[in-house]
N, C-alpha and C positions, 0 to 999 in steps of 0.2 A: 811524375811518377805514374805509371799505368795502374788502373784499378784492377784489383784481383777479380777473377771469375767468381760468380755467385756459387754458393753451395747448392745442393739439390733443394734443401729447405728454403733458401732464399729465392731460388728460381721459382719454386712453387708459389711462394708468397707473392712474388711479382706478377705471376700469371693470374692469381686470384684478384690482385689489385686491379689489373686490366679488366677482368670480368665484372668487378664491382663498379668501375667507372670513377669519374672525377669527384674527389672528396670535397673540393671547394664548391662545385656545382650543387652537391647534395646539401651543403650548409646554406648556400644561397637560396635553394628551393625550400629549405626547412623540411626535407623529406629524405631520409637515408635510403629509401627505395629508388629515388631518382637515378637515372642512368645517362651519363654523357661519356662517350668513348674517351679513353685517357692514355697518357704516357705515364711512366713511372718516374716520379720526381725524386731525386736523391737529395737529401738534406745536406747542406754544406756548413762548414765553419770557416768563414771567410770564403775562399774559393776552393776549399778542399772537401771532397766528399767524405762523409762519416762512415760510409759502407752501405752495402745492399740491404741491411736490416733497417736502416734509417730512410725509409721511403714511404711515399703516399701517392695516390692517384691524382694527377693534374691533367686536365684537358689540354689540347694543343694551345689554345689561347692563353691559359694560365702558365703552362710550362714554358712556352717559347718567350713569353713576356718576361718570365723569371730569368731566362738565360740572358736577355738583353740587359736587365738591371742587375745581374749578378746573383740574385737569390729571390725567392718568393717574398721574403721579408723586406727586400729592397724597395718594394712599392706599396707598403702599407697593409699587408695581409694581417699582421699582428693587431694593428689598430682596428681593421674591419671586423675580424672574427674574434678578437680577444684571446687568441691562441698563438703560441709559438709554433715553429715547425716541429719541435719535439712533441708538443701537445697533439699536433696533427698526426704524428707517427703513432702515438698511443691510441688515438681514436681509430686510426686505420688498422692497428693491431687488433682492436676489439672487433671491428667489422670483419676482418679476415677470419678471426677465430669463430665468430658467429656463422659465417658462411661455411667454413669447414665443418662445424658442428652440424649445420643443416644438411650439408651434402652427405656426410657420413650417416647422419640420422635417417635421411631419405633412403639411402642404400640398405641400411639395416631393416627399416620398415618394409621395403620392397621385398627383401629376401625372406622376411618373416611371413609376409602375406602369400608368397609363392609356396611355402612349404609348410 
């Protein structure tokens, strides 16, 4: 079955994820400000995607290795990070929300300082 096209909100979320970079590299570095270019990894249940809302940033090394093994969890990510893929989605959601808040906040502050 073909995956549905993302909604505008899901598309925006995936663009922000790409701007934020690889979530697993951030965890490895212990710094949520760390940036490694990333793909958007879709969480799966078996080999079926759960949808565009169930995504997090994974660099090409992580993302393509996951494809070889069938899922990120297929090669020990849960054991390494103590998080399930759904936990990673929740963390990614928080980072996306913070990024959006900072972006909107910056625009509001800039507009206020101009006028």
